[in-house]
VOBA-1610 file (N, C-alpha, C; in pm, whole numbers, padded with zeros to 5 digits, always signed):
BEGIN
Unk+00083-00120+00000Unk+00000+00000+00000Unk+00087+00125+00000Unk+00032+00234-00053Unk+00091+00366-00038Unk+00020+00433+00079Unk+00095+00455+00187Unk+00035+00502+00312Unk+00089+00640+00347Unk-00002+00733+00370Unk+00033+00865+00421Unk+00025+00859+00573Unk+00137+00879+00642Unk+00143+00872+00787Unk+00162+01012+00843Unk+00072+01056+00930Unk+00091+01183+00999Unk+00160+01157+01132Unk+00253+01245+01169Unk+00324+01227+01295Unk+00424+01114+01293Unk+00482+01088+01177Unk+00573+00974+01163Unk+00710+00994+01223Unk+00738+01111+01278Unk+00865+01133+01348Unk+00848+01122+01499Unk+00728+01089+01543Unk+00702+01069+01685Unk+00736+00928+01729Unk+00706+00898+01852Unk+00741+00768+01911Unk+00670+00653+01842Unk+00536+00654+01843Unk+00461+00545+01781Unk+00467+00557+01629Unk+00456+00680+01578Unk+00457+00701+01433Unk+00584+00649+01368Unk+00698+00673+01430Unk+00823+00627+01370Unk+00833+00474+01373Unk+00776+00412+01476Unk+00773+00265+01480Unk+00687+00210+01366Unk+00575+00278+01339Unk+00489+00238+01227Unk+00562+00254+01094Unk+00631+00366+01077Unk+00703+00390+00952Unk+00812+00285+00932Unk+00891+00260+01033Unk+01000+00162+01021Unk+00945+00025+00986Unk+00840-00017+01056Unk+00784-00150+01029Unk+00715-00153+00893Unk+00645-00043+00857Unk+00577-00039+00728Unk+00673-00051+00612Unk+00785+00019+00620Unk+00886+00008+00515Unk+00941-00134+00510Unk+00966-00193+00626Unk+01016-00331+00633Unk+00918-00429+00568Unk+00788-00402+00582Unk+00688-00492+00525Unk+00660-00466+00377Unk+00725-00365+00319Unk+00714-00343+00175Unk+00620-00233+00132Unk+00565-00157+00227Unk+00477-00047+00192Unk+00558+00075+00146Unk+00493+00163+00073Unk+00551+00292+00037Unk+00490+00396+00130Unk+00574+00473+00197Unk+00524+00561+00303Unk+00571+00704+00283Unk+00476+00796+00290Unk+00503+00940+00297Unk+00477+00982+00442Unk+00578+01033+00507Unk+00569+01078+00645Unk+00554+01229+00645Unk+00445+01279+00704Unk+00432+01424+00722Unk+00429+01454+00871Unk+00508+01552+00910Unk+00524+01582+01052Unk+00561+01730+01066Unk+00506+01794+01165Unk+00536+01935+01192Unk+00673+01952+01258Unk+00725+01842+01314Unk+00851+01842+01387Unk+00845+01936+01508Unk+00747+01909+01594Unk+00738+01982+01720Unk+00848+01933+01815Unk+00847+01982+01938Unk+00953+01949+02033Unk+00967+01798+02056Unk+00855+01724+02047Unk+00858+01581+02079Unk+00894+01493+01958Unk+00907+01553+01841Unk+00943+01476+01722Unk+01094+01457+01716Unk+01136+01350+01654Unk+01280+01323+01640Unk+01303+01250+01509Unk+01352+01321+01412Unk+01373+01263+01280Unk+01480+01154+01284Unk+01564+01156+01390Unk+01666+01052+01407Unk+01602+00915+01428Unk+01478+00912+01473Unk+01408+00784+01492Unk+01396+00706+01361Unk+01411+00776+01249Unk+01390+00716+01117Unk+01520+00697+01039Unk+01630+00704+01109Unk+01761+00693+01045Unk+01775+00563+00967Unk+01716+00456+01016Unk+01731+00325+00952Unk+01657+00314+00819Unk+01561+00406+00794Unk+01483+00398+00669Unk+01491+00525+00585Unk+01562+00627+00633Unk+01555+00758+00567Unk+01605+00756+00422Unk+01692+00662+00388Unk+01744+00654+00250Unk+01673+00546+00168Unk+01571+00485+00225Unk+01500+00379+00153Unk+01417+00439+00039Unk+01417+00378-00079Unk+01341+00434-00192Unk+01191+00442-00170Unk+01138+00364-00075Unk+00993+00365-00048Unk+00953+00465+00059Unk+01050+00541+00111Unk+01022+00637+00218Unk+01046+00780+00171Unk+00955+00870+00211Unk+00976+01012+00186Unk+00918+01092+00302Unk+00969+01212+00320Unk+00928+01297+00430Unk+00895+01437+00380Unk+00793+01498+00440Unk+00761+01637+00412Unk+00717+01704+00542Unk+00776+01818+00571Unk+00741+01891+00692Unk+00613+01969+00669Unk+00505+01924+00734Unk+00373+01985+00717Unk+00303+01990+00852Unk+00239+02102+00881Unk+00151+02115+00996Unk+00013+02064+00952Unk-00043+01967+01023Unk-00172+01910+00979Unk-00285+02011+00989Unk-00263+02123+01054Unk-00365+02229+01057Unk-00365+02313+00930Unk-00271+02290+00841Unk-00262+02364+00714Unk-00330+02283+00604Unk-00458+02310+00583Unk-00538+02232+00489Unk-00488+02235+00346Unk-00441+02349+00298Unk-00396+02360+00157Unk-00272+02276+00134Unk-00179+02276+00231Unk-00060+02193+00215Unk-00094+02044+00219Unk-00193+02009+00301Unk-00236+01869+00306Unk-00293+01825+00171Unk-00378+01909+00111Unk-00437+01876-00020Unk-00329+01858-00125Unk-00231+01948-00126Unk-00120+01936-00223Unk-00044+01806-00203Unk-00024+01769-00078Unk+00048+01645-00048Unk-00031+01524-00096Unk-00161+01522-00069Unk-00246+01413-00117Unk-00239+01400-00268Unk-00251+01512-00337Unk-00255+01508-00483Unk-00123+01463-00544Unk-00012+01491-00477Unk+00119+01448-00528Unk+00147+01302-00494Unk+00114+01262-00372Unk+00150+01127-00327Unk+00049+01022-00368Unk-00079+01058-00377Unk-00188+00969-00416Unk-00193+00842-00328Unk-00217+00858-00197Unk-00212+00743-00107Unk-00331+00649-00122Unk-00309+00524-00082Unk-00417+00425-00071Unk-00482+00433+00067Unk-00409+00489+00163Unk-00459+00493+00300Unk-00389+00604+00377Unk-00456+00648+00484Unk-00400+00746+00577Unk-00394+00682+00715Unk-00279+00696+00781Unk-00269+00657+00921Unk-00239+00783+01001Unk-00338+00827+01078Unk-00331+00956+01147Unk-00284+00938+01290Unk-00154+00966+01312Unk-00095+00955+01446Unk-00054+01090+01503Unk-00049+01194+01422Unk-00001+01324+01470Unk-00090+01375+01583Unk-00028+01406+01697Unk-00105+01455+01812Unk-00010+01502+01920Unk-00057+01598+01998Unk+00007+01628+02126Unk-00039+01520+02224Unk+00055+01462+02299Unk+00018+01341+02374Unk+00056+01340+02522Unk+00120+01443+02573Unk+00166+01438+02712Unk+00062+01498+02804Unk-00001+01414+02888Unk-00110+01458+02974Unk-00069+01578+03059Unk+00050+01573+03118Unk+00093+01682+03205Unk+00097+01815+03130Unk+00148+01814+03009Unk+00153+01938+02930Unk+00012+01986+02895Unk-00081+01894+02877Unk-00218+01934+02843Unk-00283+02009+02959Unk-00241+01979+03081Unk-00295+02048+03197Unk-00242+02191+03202Unk-00116+02209+03165Unk-00055+02342+03166Unk-00098+02427+03047Unk-00105+02365+02927Unk-00134+02441+02804Unk-00236+02367+02718Unk-00363+02364+02761Unk-00464+02287+02687Unk-00491+02339+02546Unk-00470+02468+02520Unk-00503+02523+02388Unk-00423+02456+02278Unk-00297+02419+02306Unk-00214+02352+02205Unk-00275+02217+02168Unk-00333+02150+02266Unk-00393+02018+02243Unk-00523+02030+02164Unk-00599+02133+02192Unk-00722+02158+02115Unk-00687+02184+01969Unk-00585+02266+01947Unk-00548+02301+01810Unk-00495+02180+01733Unk-00402+02108+01791Unk-00340+01997+01721Unk-00433+01876+01709Unk-00494+01836+01820Unk-00567+01710+01822Unk-00708+01721+01768Unk-00772+01838+01782Unk-00909+01855+01732Unk-00910+01924+01596Unk-00852+02044+01590Unk-00850+02117+01462Unk-00766+02041+01360Unk-00652+01988+01404Unk-00567+01911+01312Unk-00638+01789+01255Unk-00713+01719+01340Unk-00788+01602+01292Unk-00896+01645+01193Unk-00964+01756+01221Unk-01062+01809+01126Unk-00998+01835+00990Unk-00882+01898+00988Unk-00817+01933+00861Unk-00774+01809+00783Unk-00720+01709+00852Unk-00677+01588+00780Unk-00798+01508+00733Unk-00907+01512+00809Unk-01031+01449+00762Unk-01085+01516+00636Unk-01087+01649+00637Unk-01136+01723+00520Unk-01049+01698+00398Unk-00918+01699+00416Unk-00828+01673+00304Unk-00848+01531+00252Unk-00865+01435+00343Unk-00887+01296+00303Unk-01019+01281+00226Unk-01123+01348+00276Unk-01255+01339+00211Unk-01249+01397+00068Unk-01187+01513+00056Unk-01178+01576-00077Unk-01100+01489-00173Unk-00989+01434-00126Unk-00908+01347-00211Unk-00985+01221-00247Unk-01052+01160-00151Unk-01130+01038-00174Unk-01241+01063-00274Unk-01308+01176-00262Unk-01414+01210-00357Unk-01357+01237-00496Unk-01244+01306-00501Unk-01179+01335-00630Unk-01140+01207-00703Unk-01100+01104-00625Unk-01061+00976-00685Unk-01181+00888-00719Unk-01302+00938-00697Unk-01421+00860-00727Unk-01465+00769-00615Unk-01428+00801-00493Unk-01464+00726-00372Unk-01426+00577-00381Unk-01299+00547-00404Unk-01258+00406-00415Unk-01286+00329-00286Unk-01338+00208-00300Unk-01371+00126-00184Unk-01246+00082-00109Unk-01133+00080-00176Unk-01010+00034-00113Unk-00947+00138-00021Unk-00987+00265-00034Unk-00928+00370+00048Unk-00974+00357+00193Unk-00885+00393+00286Unk-00924+00392+00426Unk-00847+00497+00505Unk-00915+00552+00604Unk-00858+00651+00696Unk-00851+00586+00833Unk-00730+00565+00883Unk-00710+00497+01011Unk-00669+00600+01114Unk-00755+00619+01213Unk-00731+00715+01320Unk-00680+00641+01443Unk-00561+00680+01490Unk-00498+00613+01604Unk-00523+00696+01729Unk-00590+00634+01827Unk-00630+00706+01948Unk-00583+00630+02073Unk-00642+00662+02186Unk-00592+00615+02315Unk-00705+00558+02401Unk-00669+00472+02495Unk-00769+00421+02589Unk-00809+00526+02692Unk-00736+00637+02699Unk-00768+00740+02798Unk-00902+00808+02772Unk-00955+00794+02651Unk-01086+00853+02621Unk-01196+00788+02705Unk-01172+00667+02754Unk-01274+00595+02830Unk-01279+00636+02977Unk-01184+00714+03022Unk-01183+00755+03161Unk-01110+00657+03250Unk-01163+00630+03367Unk-01093+00548+03466Unk-01176+00427+03505Unk-01107+00315+03526Unk-01171+00193+03573Unk-01153+00178+03724Unk-01243+00101+03784Unk-01225+00062+03922Unk-01131-00058+03930Unk-01142-00135+04038Unk-01052-00248+04058Unk-01076-00361+03959Unk-01197-00366+03902Unk-01229-00472+03808Unk-01280-00412+03677Unk-01294-00497+03578Unk-01347-00454+03449Unk-01239-00420+03348Unk-01279-00415+03220Unk-01189-00384+03110Unk-01257-00290+03013Unk-01179-00206+02947Unk-01233-00123+02840Unk-01262-00211+02718Unk-01383-00197+02663Unk-01416-00260+02536Unk-01450-00151+02436Unk-01473-00191+02312Unk-01504-00093+02207Unk-01637-00023+02231Unk-01720-00076+02319Unk-01850-00014+02348Unk-01850+00061+02482Unk-01736+00071+02549Unk-01728+00145+02675Unk-01761+00293+02649Unk-01849+00354+02727Unk-01881+00496+02707Unk-01758+00584+02731Unk-01751+00693+02657Unk-01640+00787+02674Unk-01659+00868+02802Unk-01549+00890+02873Unk-01553+00966+02998Unk-01415+01028+03024Unk-01366+01112+02932Unk-01230+01166+02947Unk-01218+01259+03067Unk-01099+01256+03129Unk-01079+01332+03251Unk-00976+01445+03239Unk-00889+01439+03140Unk-00784+01540+03124Unk-00805+01616+02993Unk-00745+01734+02979Unk-00753+01804+02849Unk-00701+01718+02734Unk-00596+01640+02761Unk-00546+01552+02655Unk-00650+01450+02612Unk-00704+01376+02709Unk-00800+01271+02673Unk-00928+01329+02615Unk-00967+01448+02661Unk-01085+01513+02602Unk-01061+01552+02458Unk-00940+01597+02427Unk-00909+01634+02288Unk-00905+01511+02199Unk-00855+01399+02250Unk-00854+01276+02172Unk-00995+01220+02156Unk-01078+01230+02259Unk-01217+01187+02247Unk-01288+01270+02140Unk-01262+01400+02139Unk-01321+01487+02038Unk-01280+01444+01898Unk-01152+01411+01882Unk-01105+01370+01750Unk-01169+01237+01708Unk-01187+01145+01802Unk-01256+01018+01771Unk-01397+01045+01720Unk-01467+01136+01786Unk-01604+01168+01746Unk-01608+01232+01607Unk-01511+01317+01578Unk-01505+01376+01444Unk-01486+01268+01337Unk-01397+01175+01364Unk-01372+01068+01266Unk-01499+00988+01241Unk-01570+00952+01347Unk-01695+00876+01330Unk-01800+00959+01255Unk-01804+01089+01282Unk-01900+01175+01214Unk-01872+01184+01064Unk-01744+01189+01026Unk-01710+01195+00883Unk-01744+01062+00813Unk-01743+00954+00889Unk-01785+00826+00833Unk-01937+00821+00817Unk-02009+00858+00922Unk-02155+00849+00919Unk-02217+00954+00827Unk-02161+01073+00822Unk-02220+01182+00744Unk-02178+01178+00598Unk-02049+01156+00574Unk-01996+01165+00437Unk-01959+01031+00377Unk-01961+00926+00458Unk-01927+00794+00406Unk-01778+00767+00398Unk-01694+00857+00453Unk-01550+00835+00448Unk-01517+00702+00515Unk-01444+00614+00447Unk-01413+00483+00505Unk-01307+00493+00613Unk-01349+00481+00738Unk-01259+00501+00851Unk-01249+00376+00938Unk-01138+00369+01011Unk-01118+00270+01117Unk-01054+00346+01233Unk-01093+00311+01356Unk-01034+00374+01474Unk-00971+00266+01561Unk-00854+00297+01615Unk-00794+00209+01716Unk-00766+00290+01842Unk-00790+00227+01956Unk-00760+00288+02086Unk-00663+00196+02159Unk-00548+00250+02195Unk-00442+00166+02251Unk-00417+00197+02398Unk-00352+00103+02465Unk-00306+00125+02602Unk-00169+00192+02599Unk-00110+00214+02717Unk+00017+00287+02726Unk+00128+00217+02650Unk+00195+00291+02561Unk+00307+00236+02486Unk+00439+00262+02559Unk+00537+00177+02532Unk+00672+00197+02582Unk+00768+00126+02489Unk+00898+00157+02502Unk+00998+00091+02420Unk+01106+00186+02375Unk+01195+00142+02285Unk+01301+00228+02232Unk+01244+00353+02164Unk+01318+00460+02169Unk+01283+00589+02108Unk+01169+00661+02181Unk+01134+00617+02301Unk+01028+00683+02377Unk+01081+00818+02424Unk+01008+00925+02396Unk+01057+01059+02425Unk+01081+01076+02575Unk+01194+01136+02614Unk+01234+01135+02756Unk+01162+01232+02848Unk+01029+01240+02832Unk+00948+01310+02932Unk+00837+01219+02984Unk+00820+01102+02923Unk+00719+01007+02967Unk+00773+00921+03081Unk+00684+00852+03151Unk+00718+00787+03277Unk+00840+00695+03268Unk+00837+00597+03179Unk+00944+00497+03177Unk+01080+00558+03144Unk+01093+00640+03039Unk+01225+00701+03018Unk+01267+00797+03129Unk+01172+00868+03189Unk+01207+00956+03302Unk+01267+00874+03415Unk+01207+00760+03444Unk+01257+00674+03552Unk+01398+00626+03520Unk+01419+00576+03398Unk+01550+00524+03359Unk+01656+00634+03367Unk+01627+00747+03307Unk+01728+00852+03295Unk+01755+00921+03428Unk+01650+00943+03508Unk+01674+00999+03642Unk+01755+00904+03728Unk+01723+00776+03717Unk+01793+00677+03799Unk+01942+00676+03769Unk+01978+00669+03642Unk+02121+00657+03609Unk+02194+00790+03624Unk+02118+00900+03638Unk+02180+01031+03661Unk+02189+01066+03808Unk+02143+00975+03894Unk+02150+00997+04037Unk+02045+01093+04089Unk+01939+01117+04012Unk+01834+01209+04051Unk+01720+01135+04121Unk+01630+01211+04181Unk+01510+01152+04238Unk+01424+01092+04126Unk+01359+00980+04158Unk+01266+00917+04065Unk+01126+00951+04110Unk+01056+01044+04041Unk+00927+01092+04091Unk+00812+00997+04058Unk+00729+00970+04158Unk+00608+00890+04139Unk+00490+00969+04194Unk+00387+00985+04113Unk+00269+01059+04156Unk+00193+00985+04266Unk+00145+01063+04365Unk+00058+01007+04469Unk+00123+00893+04543Unk+00049+00782+04555Unk+00100+00663+04623Unk+00162+00563+04526Unk+00155+00592+04396Unk+00209+00499+04297Unk+00117+00381+04271Unk-00011+00392+04313Unk-00102+00279+04298Unk-00188+00287+04172Unk-00166+00387+04088Unk-00237+00394+03959Unk-00190+00280+03870Unk-00285+00219+03800Unk-00256+00098+03721Unk-00267+00130+03572Unk-00170+00084+03496Unk-00172+00099+03350Unk-00147-00036+03284Unk-00198-00048+03162Unk-00179-00168+03079Unk-00074-00130+02975Unk+00045-00193+02981Unk+00158-00150+02900Unk+00172-00234+02773Unk+00195-00165+02660Unk+00203-00226+02528Unk+00336-00189+02463Unk+00415-00288+02428Unk+00544-00264+02364Unk+00520-00201+02226Unk+00593-00094+02196Unk+00561-00013+02079Unk+00572-00090+01948Unk+00664-00184+01938Unk+00676-00262+01814Unk+00555-00353+01796Unk+00502-00405+01906Unk+00377-00482+01898Unk+00263-00393+01850Unk+00259-00270+01901Unk+00154-00177+01860Unk+00163-00146+01711Unk+00285-00120+01662Unk+00303-00091+01520Unk+00254-00208+01434Unk+00285-00328+01478Unk+00237-00447+01407Unk+00085-00453+01405Unk+00023-00421+01519Unk-00124-00422+01527Unk-00185-00317+01434Unk-00126-00198+01430Unk-00181-00090+01348Unk-00174-00125+01200Unk-00065-00185+01157Unk-00054-00224+01016Unk-00146-00343+00984Unk-00169-00428+01082Unk-00266-00536+01064Unk-00406-00478+01044Unk-00440-00376+01122Unk-00572-00314+01111Unk-00588-00242+00979Unk-00488-00167+00935Unk-00502-00092+00810Unk-00516-00186+00691Unk-00457-00304+00700Unk-00466-00401+00591Unk-00596-00482+00596Unk-00638-00519+00715Unk-00745-00619+00727Unk-00865-00578+00811Unk-00859-00461+00875Unk-00969-00419+00960Unk-01094-00386+00881Unk-01208-00394+00948Unk-01338-00368+00883Unk-01374-00221+00894Unk-01411-00163+00780Unk-01446-00021+00775Unk-01558+00009+00875Unk-01543+00121+00945Unk-01643+00164+01042Unk-01627+00108+01181Unk-01532+00015+01199Unk-01514-00048+01329Unk-01405+00019+01411Unk-01413-00003+01541Unk-01308+00035+01635Unk-01243-00091+01688Unk-01109-00087+01702Unk-01035-00199+01758Unk-00952-00149+01876Unk-00972-00210+01992Unk-00891-00177+02109Unk-00766-00264+02112Unk-00651-00200+02131Unk-00522-00270+02128Unk-00456-00258+02264Unk-00441-00370+02332Unk-00382-00369+02465Unk-00269-00469+02477Unk-00181-00444+02574Unk-00068-00532+02595Unk-00096-00645+02691Unk-00212-00639+02760Unk-00246-00738+02863Unk-00135-00747+02968Unk-00083-00630+03005Unk+00026-00620+03102Unk-00010-00513+03205Unk-00102-00544+03296Unk-00140-00448+03398Unk-00039-00447+03512Unk-00004-00324+03557Unk+00089-00312+03668Unk+00072-00174+03731Unk+00093-00163+03862Unk+00089-00031+03924Unk+00214+00047+03886Unk+00203+00179+03894Unk+00320+00261+03863Unk+00437+00228+03955Unk+00408+00207+04083Unk+00515+00176+04177Unk+00583+00043+04143Unk+00504-00059+04111Unk+00563-00188+04074Unk+00644-00176+03946Unk+00594-00096+03851Unk+00667-00075+03726Unk+00804-00012+03754Unk+00804+00092+03837Unk+00930+00161+03869Unk+01026+00065+03940Unk+00975-00015+04029Unk+01061-00112+04099Unk+01119-00215+04003Unk+01042-00256+03903Unk+01094-00347+03801Unk+01211-00283+03727Unk+01195-00155+03689Unk+01302-00085+03617Unk+01425-00071+03705Unk+01405-00037+03832Unk+01517-00023+03924Unk+01591-00156+03941Unk+01518-00265+03948Unk+01582-00397+03962Unk+01664-00431+03838Unk+01613-00396+03720Unk+01690-00418+03596Unk+01818-00336+03597Unk+01810-00211+03641Unk+01928-00126+03646Unk+02028-00177+03750Unk+01977-00229+03863Unk+02067-00290+03962Unk+02149-00402+03898Unk+02088-00475+03807Unk+02156-00586+03739Unk+02248-00537+03627Unk+02197-00445+03545Unk+02268-00407+03422Unk+02370-00295+03442Unk+02345-00209+03541Unk+02436-00097+03567Unk+02444-00077+03719Unk+02505-00171+03789Unk+02503-00167+03936Unk+02576-00045+03992Unk+02523+00005+04103Unk+02586+00116+04175Unk+02590+00078+04324Unk+02644+00167+04405Unk+02664+00135+04546Unk+02532+00108+04618Unk+02430+00189+04591Unk+02300+00173+04655Unk+02197+00126+04554Unk+02092+00058+04598Unk+01985+00019+04504Unk+01921+00144+04443Unk+01887+00135+04315Unk+01824+00249+04247Unk+01689+00284+04309Unk+01623+00186+04368Unk+01492+00211+04429Unk+01500+00311+04544Unk+01621+00330+04600Unk+01637+00429+04706Unk+01610+00571+04656Unk+01613+00591+04523Unk+01592+00724+04465Unk+01445+00755+04442Unk+01357+00660+04468Unk+01213+00682+04448Unk+01163+00789+04544Unk+01089+00885+04490Unk+01032+00994+04569Unk+00886+01012+04529Unk+00797+01014+04625Unk+00655+01034+04598Unk+00626+01183+04593Unk+00560+01226+04486Unk+00533+01368+04466Unk+00382+01390+04458Unk+00341+01516+04468Unk+00199+01551+04464Unk+00135+01498+04336Unk+00022+01431+04352Unk-00047+01371+04237Unk-00094+01479+04141Unk-00100+01445+04013Unk-00150+01543+03917Unk-00303+01546+03921Unk-00363+01659+03882Unk-00509+01670+03883Unk-00574+01572+03785Unk-00686+01513+03824Unk-00761+01426+03735Unk-00688+01300+03694Unk-00604+01248+03781Unk-00522+01131+03748Unk-00608+01005+03751Unk-00633+00944+03635Unk-00715+00823+03628Unk-00650+00710+03707Unk-00734+00632+03777Unk-00682+00529+03865Unk-00633+00405+03790Unk-00711+00360+03693Unk-00674+00233+03629Unk-00722+00231+03484Unk-00633+00181+03395Unk-00669+00151+03256Unk-00642+00003+03231Unk-00729-00061+03157Unk-00705-00200+03115Unk-00794-00230+02995Unk-00735-00284+02891Unk-00806-00307+02765Unk-00840-00454+02745Unk-00960-00477+02696Unk-01001-00610+02649Unk-00973-00614+02497Unk-00870-00687+02454Unk-00835-00690+02311Unk-00901-00804+02234Unk-01015-00852+02283Unk-01078-00971+02223Unk-01110-00951+02075Unk-01159-00832+02038Unk-01200-00812+01898Unk-01082-00826+01803Unk-00972-00757+01830Unk-00859-00765+01738Unk-00796-00904+01741Unk-00802-00970+01856Unk-00748-01106+01865Unk-00834-01204+01786Unk-00965-01195+01803Unk-01054-01293+01740Unk-01077-01266+01592Unk-01086-01137+01554Unk-01120-01105+01416Unk-00997-01091+01326Unk-00886-01043+01381Unk-00768-01018+01298Unk-00648-01103+01339Unk-00668-01191+01437Unk-00565-01285+01479Unk-00439-01214+01527Unk-00456-01101+01594Unk-00340-01030+01649Unk-00337-01045+01800Unk-00217-01060+01853Unk-00195-01057+01997Unk-00054-01008+02023Unk-00029-00948+02140Unk+00106-00899+02170Unk+00205-01014+02179Unk+00329-00988+02137Unk+00431-01092+02138Unk+00536-01071+02245Unk+00538-00952+02308Unk+00643-00917+02404Unk+00580-00901+02543Unk+00628-00976+02640Unk+00580-00960+02777Unk+00637-00831+02836Unk+00579-00787+02946Unk+00628-00665+03010Unk+00773-00680+03055Unk+00807-00792+03115Unk+00945-00811+03162Unk+01043-00811+03045Unk+01006-00877+02935Unk+01092-00878+02816Unk+01106-00737+02759Unk+00995-00667+02749Unk+00996-00534+02690Unk+01073-00434+02773Unk+01059-00442+02906Unk+01133-00351+02992Unk+01283-00375+02982Unk+01324-00499+02974Unk+01467-00529+02959Unk+01519-00472+02827Unk+01446-00492+02719Unk+01486-00437+02590Unk+01495-00284+02596Unk+01398-00224+02664Unk+01392-00078+02671Unk+01507-00022+02752Unk+01532-00079+02869Unk+01641-00030+02954Unk+01774-00045+02882Unk+01797-00160+02820Unk+01922-00180+02744Unk+01937-00078+02633Unk+01826-00048+02565Unk+01833+00049+02454Unk+01875+00186+02505Unk+01819+00230+02617Unk+01856+00362+02671Unk+02000+00365+02719Unk+02048+00254+02775Unk+02187+00249+02819Unk+02283+00252+02701Unk+02239+00199+02587Unk+02326+00190+02469Unk+02310+00307+02373Unk+02215+00397+02398Unk+02188+00507+02305Unk+02184+00641+02376Unk+02289+00668+02451Unk+02295+00790+02530Unk+02296+00916+02444Unk+02359+00911+02327Unk+02364+01030+02241Unk+02225+01072+02197Unk+02136+00972+02175Unk+02000+01002+02129Unk+01924+01081+02235Unk+01923+01031+02358Unk+01840+01098+02460Unk+01906+01220+02519Unk+02038+01226+02521Unk+02104+01347+02573Unk+02073+01468+02485Unk+02064+01447+02353Unk+02032+01557+02262Unk+01891+01609+02285Unk+01800+01522+02326Unk+01660+01561+02346Unk+01636+01624+02483Unk+01717+01589+02580Unk+01695+01640+02716Unk+01713+01791+02726Unk+01781+01852+02628Unk+01803+01997+02633Unk+01679+02076+02591Unk+01578+02008+02538Unk+01457+02078+02494Unk+01373+02123+02613Unk+01290+02222+02591Unk+01216+02290+02697Unk+01130+02195+02778Unk+01158+02186+02908Unk+01073+02112+03000Unk+01087+01962+02996Unk+01174+01908+02911Unk+01185+01764+02896Unk+01243+01703+03024Unk+01177+01598+03071Unk+01221+01530+03191Unk+01155+01581+03318Unk+01095+01700+03310Unk+01026+01755+03427Unk+00888+01692+03440Unk+00838+01685+03563Unk+00700+01641+03582Unk+00615+01767+03584Unk+00535+01784+03483Unk+00456+01906+03464Unk+00316+01886+03518Unk+00226+01979+03483Unk+00085+01959+03510Unk+00041+01973+03654Unk+00111+02050+03734Unk+00068+02070+03872Unk-00005+02204+03883Unk-00117+02205+03952Unk-00188+02331+03976Unk-00117+02407+04087Unk-00077+02528+04059Unk+00002+02607+04153Unk-00090+02690+04241
//
């Protein structure tokens, strides 16, 4: 397929691009290259004849139309988004602009292009979203594709809004869409302001390892390469109009997760004291959802996909990658606010 990927220089987007090129697809990556983007993530494919890049803000509708008309894609995979919950609490307007207005513009460009091509049945618009749109779970239960939306943060509200726009363009205009909602991703190339890289990098730098509240919030962790595989499976074989929830089936509390990382560092990069001694509990962020957990039955039963990497395997791969790629993350740590825990009401 010829796939137009938005946000392909981001964490998940770059994993999709790398895997897509490996699987033989032709990919045009469009990215605004905001602070969280890293074109170095694509070094392994940047010279491949099936890969091309264009710097475009998805809020610029005319540039999107020009890109569509030149590239003539078979499909769109829309990953471009502001994604850091803490930053959304401090500066929600950026999230509204990128995640809601940006999604509107890429939908409109896709619709116009699809109509210009005579509404081919093979075309599809794949919107990549998050399980955070569902809100928070109690001690039991799982998110399914029919779980009502209940977003709690500006980030999750902006993603919920974008999901609704995508469904509206399908129901109103007939645009062939698919939506996926994923659990927390982790792995190599994870931008160093998210929980797992912050823990790794603070630990090896001798800094405090911050954990919100009591550390009892639970997340379902999905290795990013598994997620990329799932997304390409959906774009190839998913049913138009459906939503697929993608989960790692790896539930763990934040505190247990941090202790796992510290234990790995004790083994791989031993120091005089255990790394867990650096754990510090900090004021919880506002609206912090207690638990996320996804039921991936639909994608497993209908598309025969399941995660291949356990949490322990993935964490070991991730920690080793950060220890072996210091030049990559040191260059990014100089960017504004990276590594800080943001989103506190003053």
